[in-house]
C-alpha positions as CSV (number, residue, x, y, z in Angstrom):
1,X,27.3,-7.8,14.2
2,X,23.8,-6.7,15.0
3,X,23.4,-5.6,11.3
4,X,24.6,-9.0,10.1
5,X,22.0,-10.6,12.3
6,X,19.3,-8.3,10.9
7,X,20.4,-9.1,7.3
8,X,20.5,-12.8,8.1
9,X,17.0,-12.6,9.6
10,X,15.7,-10.7,6.6
11,X,17.2,-13.2,4.3
12,X,15.6,-16.1,6.2
13,X,12.2,-14.3,6.2
14,X,12.5,-13.8,2.5
15,X,13.5,-17.4,1.9
16,X,10.5,-18.6,4.1
17,X,8.2,-16.3,2.1
18,X,9.6,-17.6,-1.2
19,X,9.2,-21.2,0.0
20,X,5.6,-20.5,1.2
21,X,4.8,-18.9,-2.2
22,X,6.4,-21.8,-4.0
23,X,4.3,-24.3,-2.0
24,X,1.1,-22.3,-2.6
25,X,2.0,-22.1,-6.2
26,X,2.6,-25.9,-6.3
27,X,-0.8,-26.5,-4.7
28,X,-2.5,-24.2,-7.1
29,X,-0.7,-25.8,-10.0
30,X,-1.7,-29.2,-8.7
31,X,-5.3,-28.0,-8.6
32,X,-5.2,-26.7,-12.1
33,X,-3.0,-29.4,-13.6
34,X,-4.8,-32.7,-13.2
35,X,-3.8,-34.5,-16.4
36,X,-6.5,-34.2,-19.0
37,X,-7.1,-38.0,-19.1
38,X,-10.2,-40.1,-19.0
39,X,-10.3,-43.6,-17.4
40,X,-13.3,-45.8,-18.2
41,X,-14.1,-48.6,-15.7
42,X,-16.3,-51.5,-16.9
43,X,-18.1,-52.3,-13.6
44,X,-20.4,-55.3,-13.1
45,X,-23.6,-53.7,-11.7
46,X,-25.5,-50.6,-10.7
47,X,-25.0,-49.3,-7.2
48,X,-28.1,-49.1,-5.0
49,X,-27.1,-45.6,-4.0
50,X,-24.4,-43.2,-2.9
51,X,-24.8,-43.2,0.9
52,X,-22.1,-45.7,2.0
53,X,-23.5,-46.2,5.5
54,X,-26.5,-48.1,4.3
55,X,-24.9,-50.5,1.9
56,X,-22.7,-53.7,2.2
57,X,-21.6,-54.6,-1.3
58,X,-18.5,-53.9,-3.4
59,X,-20.6,-52.6,-6.2
60,X,-21.8,-49.8,-3.9
61,X,-18.4,-49.2,-2.2
62,X,-16.4,-48.9,-5.5
63,X,-19.0,-46.4,-6.8
64,X,-19.0,-44.1,-3.8
65,X,-16.8,-44.9,-0.8
66,X,-13.4,-44.7,-2.5
67,X,-14.3,-42.1,-5.1
68,X,-16.5,-39.5,-3.4
69,X,-15.6,-39.9,0.3
70,X,-12.9,-40.2,3.0
71,X,-12.8,-41.6,6.5
72,X,-11.0,-40.6,9.7
73,X,-8.5,-43.4,9.0
74,X,-8.1,-45.2,5.8
75,X,-6.6,-48.4,4.3
76,X,-3.4,-48.0,2.3
77,X,-3.8,-48.6,-1.4
78,X,-3.4,-52.3,-2.2
79,X,-3.3,-53.3,1.5
80,X,-5.0,-53.6,4.9
81,X,-2.7,-51.4,6.9
82,X,-4.5,-48.4,8.4
83,X,-3.1,-44.9,7.8
84,X,-4.3,-41.4,8.7
85,X,-7.2,-40.0,6.7
86,X,-9.3,-37.0,7.7
87,X,-7.7,-37.5,11.1
88,X,-4.0,-36.6,11.1
89,X,-3.4,-38.5,14.4
90,X,-5.2,-40.1,17.3
91,X,-4.6,-41.2,20.9
92,X,-6.1,-44.0,22.9
93,X,-6.7,-43.7,26.7
94,X,-4.9,-46.1,29.0
95,X,-8.1,-48.0,29.7
96,X,-8.6,-48.5,25.9
97,X,-12.1,-46.9,25.9
98,X,-11.5,-43.3,24.7
99,X,-10.2,-42.4,21.2
100,X,-9.3,-38.8,20.5
101,X,-8.9,-37.8,16.9
102,X,-7.1,-34.7,15.7
103,X,-8.6,-33.6,12.4
104,X,-6.8,-32.4,9.3
105,X,-7.1,-28.7,8.5
106,X,-7.9,-27.2,5.1
107,X,-10.0,-30.1,3.7
108,X,-12.7,-28.9,1.3
109,X,-16.0,-30.6,0.6
110,X,-17.0,-30.9,-3.1
111,X,-18.6,-28.0,-4.9
112,X,-21.4,-29.3,-7.1
113,X,-24.4,-27.9,-9.0
114,X,-26.6,-28.9,-6.0
115,X,-24.4,-27.7,-3.1
116,X,-21.7,-25.1,-2.5
117,X,-20.0,-25.4,0.9
118,X,-19.4,-22.3,2.9
119,X,-16.9,-23.9,5.2
120,X,-14.1,-26.5,5.3
121,X,-14.4,-30.0,6.9
122,X,-14.4,-29.9,10.7
123,X,-15.6,-31.8,13.8
124,X,-19.2,-31.1,13.2
125,X,-19.1,-33.3,10.1
126,X,-17.7,-36.2,12.1
127,X,-20.2,-35.8,14.9
128,X,-23.1,-35.7,12.4
129,X,-21.9,-38.7,10.5
130,X,-21.8,-40.9,13.6
131,X,-24.8,-39.4,15.5
132,X,-27.0,-40.1,12.5
133,X,-26.1,-43.9,12.9
134,X,-26.2,-43.8,16.8
135,X,-29.3,-41.8,17.5
136,X,-32.7,-42.8,16.1
137,X,-34.1,-39.4,17.1
138,X,-31.4,-37.5,15.2
139,X,-33.4,-35.0,13.0
140,X,-31.8,-36.2,9.7
141,X,-32.3,-39.8,10.7
142,X,-36.0,-39.1,11.2
143,X,-36.3,-37.2,7.9
144,X,-34.6,-40.0,6.0
145,X,-35.0,-43.2,8.0
146,X,-32.6,-45.9,6.7
147,X,-30.8,-49.0,8.1
148,X,-27.1,-49.0,8.8
149,X,-26.3,-52.7,8.5
150,X,-22.5,-52.6,8.8
151,X,-22.7,-50.3,11.9
152,X,-25.1,-52.6,13.7
153,X,-23.6,-55.8,12.4
154,X,-20.4,-55.0,14.2
155,X,-22.4,-53.9,17.3
156,X,-21.1,-50.3,17.1
157,X,-24.5,-48.9,18.0
158,X,-24.1,-50.7,21.3
159,X,-20.3,-50.2,21.7
160,X,-20.1,-46.4,21.1
161,X,-21.3,-44.5,24.2
162,X,-20.8,-41.0,22.8
163,X,-19.1,-39.0,20.0
164,X,-18.1,-35.5,21.2
165,X,-16.7,-32.4,19.6
166,X,-13.8,-31.2,21.8
167,X,-13.0,-28.2,19.6
168,X,-13.4,-27.5,15.8
169,X,-10.6,-30.0,14.9
170,X,-10.8,-32.5,17.7
171,X,-13.3,-35.3,18.2
172,X,-13.5,-37.8,21.1
173,X,-15.2,-41.3,20.9
174,X,-16.0,-42.9,24.2
175,X,-16.6,-46.7,24.1
176,X,-18.6,-48.8,26.7
177,X,-15.9,-51.5,26.6
178,X,-12.5,-52.2,25.0
179,X,-12.8,-53.1,21.3
180,X,-9.7,-54.5,19.7
181,X,-10.7,-53.9,16.0
182,X,-12.1,-50.4,16.5
183,X,-9.5,-48.4,14.5
184,X,-9.7,-51.0,11.7
185,X,-13.4,-50.7,11.7
186,X,-13.3,-46.9,11.4
187,X,-11.4,-47.3,8.1
188,X,-14.4,-49.2,6.6
189,X,-16.9,-47.9,4.1
190,X,-19.8,-47.2,6.4
191,X,-17.6,-44.6,8.3
192,X,-17.3,-42.3,5.3
193,X,-17.6,-38.7,6.5
194,X,-20.6,-36.7,5.3
195,X,-21.0,-32.9,5.2
196,X,-23.2,-31.7,8.1
197,X,-23.7,-28.5,6.3
198,X,-25.0,-30.3,3.2
199,X,-27.3,-32.5,5.4
200,X,-28.7,-29.3,7.1
201,X,-29.5,-27.8,3.7
202,X,-31.3,-31.0,2.5
203,X,-33.2,-31.1,5.8
204,X,-34.4,-27.5,5.3
205,X,-35.4,-28.0,1.7
206,X,-37.3,-31.3,2.6
207,X,-34.9,-33.3,0.3
208,X,-33.1,-35.5,2.9
209,X,-33.2,-38.6,0.6
210,X,-31.0,-36.7,-1.9
211,X,-28.0,-37.6,0.2
212,X,-28.3,-41.0,-1.4
213,X,-28.5,-39.8,-5.0
214,X,-26.5,-36.6,-5.0
215,X,-23.4,-37.3,-2.9
216,X,-21.0,-34.7,-1.5
217,X,-17.7,-35.7,0.1
218,X,-14.1,-34.8,0.4
219,X,-12.7,-37.6,-1.7
220,X,-10.5,-37.7,-4.9
221,X,-13.4,-37.6,-7.3
222,X,-16.5,-35.3,-7.5
223,X,-19.8,-37.0,-8.5
224,X,-21.4,-35.5,-11.5
225,X,-24.2,-37.9,-12.8
226,X,-25.6,-41.4,-12.6
227,X,-27.8,-43.2,-15.2
228,X,-28.9,-46.5,-13.7
229,X,-27.6,-49.5,-15.6
230,X,-25.6,-47.3,-17.9
231,X,-23.0,-44.8,-16.5
232,X,-21.7,-43.0,-13.5
233,X,-19.6,-39.9,-14.2
234,X,-17.0,-38.3,-11.9
235,X,-14.5,-35.4,-12.3
236,X,-11.1,-35.4,-10.7
237,X,-11.1,-33.2,-7.5
238,X,-8.7,-30.3,-8.1
239,X,-8.8,-29.4,-4.4
240,X,-8.1,-32.9,-3.0
241,X,-6.2,-32.7,0.3
242,X,-3.7,-35.4,-0.7
243,X,-1.3,-33.7,-3.2
244,X,-0.5,-35.5,-6.5
245,X,-3.0,-38.2,-5.9
246,X,-5.6,-37.4,-8.5
247,X,-4.1,-38.1,-11.9
248,X,-7.2,-38.3,-14.2
249,X,-9.6,-35.6,-14.9
250,X,-12.6,-37.8,-15.8
251,X,-13.6,-41.2,-14.3
252,X,-16.5,-43.0,-16.0
253,X,-18.1,-46.2,-14.8
254,X,-19.6,-48.1,-17.8
255,X,-22.0,-50.4,-16.1
256,X,-21.7,-53.8,-17.9
257,X,-23.3,-56.7,-16.1
258,X,-22.2,-59.3,-18.7
259,X,-18.6,-60.4,-18.1
260,X,-18.2,-61.4,-21.8
261,X,-19.2,-57.9,-22.9
262,X,-16.7,-56.4,-20.4
263,X,-13.9,-58.4,-22.0
264,X,-14.9,-57.3,-25.5
265,X,-15.0,-53.6,-24.3
266,X,-11.5,-54.0,-22.7
267,X,-10.0,-55.5,-25.8
268,X,-11.6,-52.9,-28.0
269,X,-10.2,-50.1,-25.8
270,X,-13.7,-48.9,-24.8
271,X,-12.8,-49.4,-21.2
272,X,-9.4,-49.4,-19.5
273,X,-10.2,-51.5,-16.3
274,X,-12.8,-54.2,-15.9
275,X,-14.2,-56.1,-12.9
276,X,-14.3,-59.8,-12.4
277,X,-13.4,-61.8,-15.5
278,X,-14.9,-65.2,-15.9
279,X,-12.5,-68.0,-15.3
280,X,-12.9,-69.0,-19.0
281,X,-11.7,-65.5,-20.0
282,X,-8.5,-65.5,-18.0
283,X,-6.2,-67.3,-20.5
284,X,-7.4,-65.2,-23.6
285,X,-6.9,-62.0,-21.6
286,X,-3.4,-63.1,-20.5
287,X,-2.6,-63.7,-24.2
288,X,-3.7,-60.2,-25.3
289,X,-0.6,-58.0,-25.7
290,X,-2.5,-54.8,-24.8
291,X,-3.7,-56.1,-21.5
292,X,-2.0,-56.7,-18.1
293,X,-3.5,-59.5,-15.8
294,X,-2.1,-59.2,-12.3
295,X,-3.5,-61.7,-9.8
296,X,-3.3,-62.7,-6.1
297,X,-4.9,-65.1,-3.7
298,X,-8.3,-63.8,-2.8
299,X,-9.2,-62.6,0.7
300,X,-12.7,-64.0,0.1
301,X,-15.2,-66.8,0.6
302,X,-18.1,-68.0,-1.5
303,X,-20.7,-69.9,0.5
304,X,-24.3,-71.3,0.6
305,X,-26.3,-69.7,3.4
306,X,-29.1,-71.5,5.2
307,X,-32.0,-69.3,6.6
308,X,-32.4,-71.0,10.0
309,X,-35.7,-69.2,10.6
310,X,-37.2,-71.3,7.8
311,X,-38.1,-75.0,8.1
312,X,-36.6,-77.5,7.5
313,X,-33.2,-75.9,7.4
314,X,-33.6,-74.9,11.0
315,X,-32.7,-78.5,11.8
316,X,-28.9,-79.2,12.0
317,X,-29.3,-82.7,10.4
318,X,-30.9,-81.1,7.4
319,X,-28.1,-78.6,7.0
320,X,-25.5,-81.3,7.3
321,X,-27.4,-83.4,4.7
322,X,-27.6,-80.6,2.2
323,X,-23.9,-79.8,2.7
324,X,-22.8,-83.4,2.3
325,X,-24.9,-83.8,-0.9
326,X,-23.0,-80.9,-2.7
327,X,-20.1,-82.1,-4.9
328,X,-17.9,-79.1,-4.1
329,X,-14.9,-80.4,-6.1
330,X,-17.1,-80.5,-9.2
331,X,-18.2,-76.9,-8.5
332,X,-14.6,-75.7,-8.1
333,X,-13.6,-77.4,-11.3
334,X,-16.6,-76.1,-13.3
335,X,-17.4,-72.7,-11.7
336,X,-13.9,-71.5,-10.7
337,X,-12.0,-73.4,-13.5
338,X,-8.7,-73.7,-11.7
339,X,-8.9,-70.3,-10.0
340,X,-10.5,-71.5,-6.7
341,X,-9.5,-73.4,-3.6
342,X,-11.9,-75.6,-1.5
343,X,-13.1,-73.7,1.6
344,X,-13.5,-75.4,5.0
345,X,-13.8,-72.4,7.3
346,X,-15.9,-69.2,7.6
347,X,-12.8,-67.2,6.7
348,X,-9.9,-67.5,4.2
349,X,-6.5,-69.2,5.1
350,X,-4.7,-65.9,4.8
351,X,-6.7,-64.5,7.8
352,X,-4.8,-64.6,11.1
353,X,-6.5,-67.0,13.6
354,X,-7.6,-69.3,10.8
355,X,-8.1,-72.9,12.2
356,X,-6.1,-75.2,9.9
357,X,-7.4,-78.3,11.7
358,X,-11.0,-77.8,10.5
359,X,-12.3,-80.3,7.9
360,X,-15.7,-80.3,6.3
361,X,-17.5,-83.7,5.8
362,X,-16.8,-85.3,2.5
363,X,-19.2,-85.5,-0.4
364,X,-21.5,-88.4,0.5
365,X,-25.1,-88.5,-1.1
366,X,-25.9,-91.8,0.7
367,X,-25.0,-90.6,4.1
368,X,-26.9,-87.3,3.3
369,X,-30.1,-89.4,2.5
370,X,-29.7,-91.2,5.8
371,X,-29.4,-87.9,7.7
372,X,-32.6,-86.6,6.0
373,X,-34.5,-89.7,6.9
374,X,-33.3,-89.3,10.5
375,X,-34.5,-85.7,10.5
376,X,-38.0,-86.9,9.3
377,X,-37.6,-86.3,5.6
378,X,-37.1,-89.8,4.0
379,X,-38.7,-88.5,0.7
380,X,-36.9,-85.1,0.7
381,X,-38.8,-81.8,0.5
382,X,-39.2,-78.6,-1.7
383,X,-36.9,-75.6,-1.0
384,X,-35.9,-72.3,-2.7
385,X,-32.3,-71.8,-3.7
386,X,-31.3,-68.2,-4.5
387,X,-28.7,-67.6,-7.2
388,X,-26.7,-64.4,-7.4
389,X,-27.4,-62.4,-10.6
390,X,-23.9,-60.8,-10.6
391,X,-20.4,-62.1,-10.8
392,X,-18.3,-61.5,-7.7
393,X,-14.7,-62.3,-6.8
394,X,-15.9,-65.1,-4.5
395,X,-18.4,-66.5,-7.0
396,X,-17.7,-66.1,-10.7
397,X,-21.0,-67.8,-11.9
398,X,-23.9,-67.9,-9.4
399,X,-26.3,-69.4,-11.9
400,X,-24.1,-72.3,-12.8
401,X,-23.3,-73.0,-9.1
402,X,-27.0,-73.0,-8.3
403,X,-27.8,-75.4,-11.1
404,X,-25.1,-77.8,-10.0
405,X,-26.3,-77.7,-6.4
406,X,-29.9,-78.2,-7.6
407,X,-28.8,-81.3,-9.5
408,X,-26.9,-82.6,-6.5
409,X,-29.8,-82.1,-4.1
410,X,-32.2,-83.8,-6.5
411,X,-30.2,-87.0,-6.0
412,X,-31.3,-87.0,-2.3
413,X,-34.9,-86.1,-3.0
414,X,-34.6,-82.4,-2.4
415,X,-36.4,-80.3,-5.1
416,X,-34.8,-76.9,-5.2
417,X,-36.5,-74.0,-7.1
418,X,-33.8,-71.6,-8.3
419,X,-34.8,-67.9,-7.6
420,X,-33.0,-64.8,-8.6
421,X,-33.5,-61.0,-8.6
422,X,-31.6,-57.9,-9.7
423,X,-28.6,-57.5,-7.3
424,X,-30.0,-54.7,-5.1
425,X,-33.3,-56.4,-4.8
426,X,-31.6,-59.7,-4.1
427,X,-29.7,-58.3,-1.1
428,X,-32.8,-56.3,0.1
429,X,-35.0,-59.4,0.1
430,X,-32.3,-61.6,1.6
431,X,-31.9,-59.1,4.5
432,X,-35.7,-59.4,4.9
433,X,-35.2,-63.2,5.2
434,X,-37.3,-64.3,2.2
435,X,-34.9,-67.0,1.0
436,X,-34.6,-70.6,2.3
437,X,-31.0,-71.0,1.0
438,X,-29.0,-68.5,-0.9
439,X,-25.6,-68.2,-2.6
440,X,-23.6,-65.3,-1.3
441,X,-20.1,-64.6,-0.2
442,X,-17.7,-62.1,1.4
443,X,-14.4,-60.3,0.7
444,X,-12.8,-59.2,3.9
445,X,-13.2,-55.5,4.8
446,X,-10.5,-54.8,7.3
447,X,-8.1,-57.6,7.8
448,X,-9.6,-58.5,11.2
449,X,-11.2,-62.0,12.1
450,X,-14.1,-60.2,13.6
451,X,-15.0,-59.0,10.2
452,X,-15.8,-62.6,9.2
453,X,-17.1,-64.2,12.4
454,X,-18.9,-61.1,13.8
455,X,-20.1,-59.6,10.6
456,X,-21.3,-62.8,8.9
457,X,-22.4,-64.9,11.9
458,X,-22.8,-62.7,15.0
459,X,-26.2,-62.1,16.7
460,X,-25.8,-58.3,16.1
461,X,-25.6,-59.0,12.4
462,X,-28.9,-61.0,12.1
463,X,-30.7,-58.2,10.2
464,X,-27.6,-57.3,8.2
465,X,-24.9,-59.6,6.7
466,X,-25.9,-62.6,8.8
467,X,-28.2,-63.8,6.0
468,X,-28.9,-67.1,7.7
469,X,-30.3,-65.3,10.8
470,X,-28.3,-67.6,12.9
471,X,-27.8,-66.4,16.5
472,X,-26.0,-69.0,18.7
473,X,-25.1,-67.7,22.1
474,X,-21.9,-69.9,22.8
475,X,-20.5,-68.8,19.4
476,X,-21.5,-65.1,19.9
477,X,-19.9,-65.0,23.4
478,X,-16.6,-66.1,21.9
479,X,-16.8,-63.4,19.2
480,X,-17.5,-60.8,21.9
481,X,-14.6,-62.1,23.9
482,X,-12.3,-61.7,20.9
483,X,-13.4,-58.1,20.5
484,X,-12.8,-57.2,24.1
485,X,-9.1,-58.1,24.4
486,X,-6.3,-56.5,22.5
487,X,-3.9,-59.5,23.0
488,X,-3.7,-61.3,19.6
489,X,-2.9,-64.7,21.1
490,X,-6.0,-64.5,23.4
491,X,-8.1,-63.3,20.5
492,X,-6.9,-66.2,18.3
493,X,-7.9,-68.7,21.0
494,X,-11.4,-67.3,21.1
495,X,-11.7,-67.3,17.3
496,X,-10.4,-70.8,16.9
497,X,-13.1,-72.1,19.4
498,X,-15.7,-70.1,17.5
499,X,-14.7,-71.7,14.2
500,X,-15.0,-75.1,15.7
501,X,-18.6,-74.3,16.9
502,X,-19.3,-73.0,13.4
503,X,-18.2,-76.4,11.9
504,X,-20.5,-78.3,14.4
505,X,-23.5,-76.1,13.8
506,X,-23.0,-75.4,10.0
507,X,-25.1,-72.1,9.6
508,X,-23.7,-72.0,6.1
509,X,-21.7,-74.3,3.8
510,X,-18.3,-72.9,2.8
511,X,-17.7,-73.5,-0.9
512,X,-14.5,-71.9,-2.2
513,X,-11.9,-69.1,-2.0
514,X,-11.1,-67.7,-5.4
515,X,-8.0,-66.2,-7.0
516,X,-8.5,-62.5,-7.8
517,X,-7.5,-61.2,-11.3
518,X,-7.6,-57.5,-12.3
519,X,-7.5,-57.1,-16.1
520,X,-6.2,-53.6,-17.0
521,X,-5.2,-51.9,-20.3
522,X,-1.4,-51.4,-20.5
523,X,-2.3,-47.7,-20.8
524,X,-3.2,-47.7,-17.1
525,X,-0.5,-46.9,-14.6
526,X,-0.4,-48.2,-11.0
527,X,-3.9,-49.8,-10.7
528,X,-3.6,-52.1,-7.6
529,X,-5.5,-55.2,-6.6
530,X,-7.4,-54.3,-3.4
531,X,-7.4,-57.3,-1.0
532,X,-10.6,-55.9,0.6
533,X,-12.5,-56.3,-2.6
534,X,-13.3,-52.9,-4.2
535,X,-11.6,-50.9,-6.9
536,X,-9.8,-47.6,-6.2
537,X,-8.7,-44.9,-8.7
538,X,-6.9,-42.5,-6.5
539,X,-3.2,-42.7,-7.5
540,X,-4.0,-44.3,-10.9
541,X,-2.9,-42.5,-14.0
542,X,-3.1,-43.0,-17.8
543,X,-0.2,-43.1,-20.3
C-alpha cells in the first residue's frame, strides 16, 4: 500500500515536472515564434515624444502608450472595461481611500541598444512613475522638468496623498478623499509605468531628457527608431508577459498627414491600417474589395473653444453671439458629410449622465448681431480663430470648418483671422493661452463623465486640456461632488446640473460627434475600433 502511494507520488511529481517543462517550452516557443509578419500603419501625424505622462493627444498615445508601455490596470481591447495589467489584483479599503495593488511577477522591461535591464518590473517602478508626477523635488523631475497635464487636469496631484512600496510586489496608494473614477483613471495613458532603473541610469549619465526620445517599457512592442515626419519602427516583444498577444514581428508607423495619400497607400498595399479617412473617402473605401471598413458611433466631441482670459470672449453675450452665428448644420453637412451628429452637450450621448434635455440656441445671425451690440460691439471686432492642422475623429477637416465659421462670423461684423501651426506646436501654444478661439475636440479616455467635465472644463485643468481657461466655481464644485461619491445616481445628478451650467455659461461651442471608421486591409486580422480614440496592435495579426 505504502509502495503504491510512493509510486503514485512519483508519477504525480513526474507529471508536474513534465507539465512545467511543457509550459516553459511553450513560453520559450512563444518568445521565439512571433510570426515573421510586418504591419504598416499609416498614421496622421508625428508624436511630440514618447513619455506618455506629458502628452494629451491620440497621436502621441498610439505611438507610445499602447505599443511600448503598460499600466497597473488597462482597458480591454475594443472597450472601456478595466482589467488587470501590471497589477494582478487590488483591494480598496472600507473608507474608499486606500488602494492596495498586488503586482505581477516575471514582467521584463525591454532590452534595447541604449538600456539593458538587470532586474524585472517591481514596486520601485510604480513608486518612481507616480512620485515623479507628485513631487516637484523628485531628482528626475528636477533633472528633466516637464508638465503632466493629464495628472493635474484630473486633480490627481492634489488627490493622491502618498504612494508607498509595501514589499517588492505590493504598492499602496492613499487618497485624501474618495474618488469614484480612480481605477478608471489609472488605466489611462499618463499612468504608463516607467523603469526606475532606466531613469536612474539616465540621471547618472546626465541624459534625463532621453526618456522622451528613447522609451523603455514592458509593452507588446519594443521601440527601435523614430524619424520625425517619416517613420517609427518597433519590434514585437518576444518576452511580453501576456502569452500569444504579440502576433507581428515588425510594426512600422508610416507618418502620412495627408488623408488622401493615406488612402492611396492603403489601396496600393503600402500600409495595412490607416487613421481617420476623410468623409469623402468613405464610400470609395467601402467599395474596394481588398479593404474592410468597420464603423461605430464615435465617443467624441468636436468643439470651438473660447479663451475666456482674452477680450472680448470673456463676455458671455459675445460667446453666445459667436455661437448663434455659426451655421452648425451647414458644417455637419460639408465637413462631416453624413458621418456626424449635431452636438448640444460637453459630452457624447453614449456617455452615462448625458442630459438629453439640453438644447443649444438655434442659428440666428440677426439675434447674434443684437447680442454683440448689447455687449458693446455694434460694429463687431477682430479675433483669431485657430484651425487644427491634422484630421481627428472628432473633426475631419479643421481648415474647412474654420473657413465656414470665418464666413459666418463675417456676417455679424466679426473679422476672424485663421491661424494654424504644426500639431505639437498648436497644442503647446494653446496650453499657453495664445489663441482667442480655437477648434479642438476630445475622444473619451476612460468611459467616465469626469473625463469630459473635469478634464475639459474643471479648474484643475486650466493649464491643461481646459483650453478656454474657464474656471467657474459653481460648475467646479459639482464636478468635485461627482468625484467624491461612488453612487452612480448621485453622480449623475451632479453631472446633469453641471451640464446645465455649461449651457448657460458656454465656455465652448459644441459642434458635432462623428462616426468613427477604421479602414483596414483584409490581410489584417482582429484590428478593433477603440472607443477611447487610439489604435492598438496587441492581439492583431496578418494573414
